[in-house]
C-alpha angles and dihedrals in degrees: 000000000000102000123198128187101213123210112262092238089060101038121016100164099070138019097218136041127192104223091188088068106084093213094051091044093054090044091052092049089050090052092049093049090051103036107012129116124224091270090054094048091051089064093061126094102236093204088057091047090053091049095053102030095103092050094058129092102234135155107264094243090053092047091048093049093050094044091053092045093050093045091051091047091050093048091052097044 
């Protein structure tokens, strides 16, 4: 088990997340993309975010912002 104690501004419904569980990992990424601060986002693997972005339930403006960012990042790299 890879336990994480998430910041309260990102996850307020639990005090621990098992990042080795694929469901909990995607859910945590979704929470960070929606509610995270810059320091929270820096902890994410952006290649992983790109791989699971379409599987997440996100507000359309959040999904659009991340899709454009990731496409731009991929085009530059």
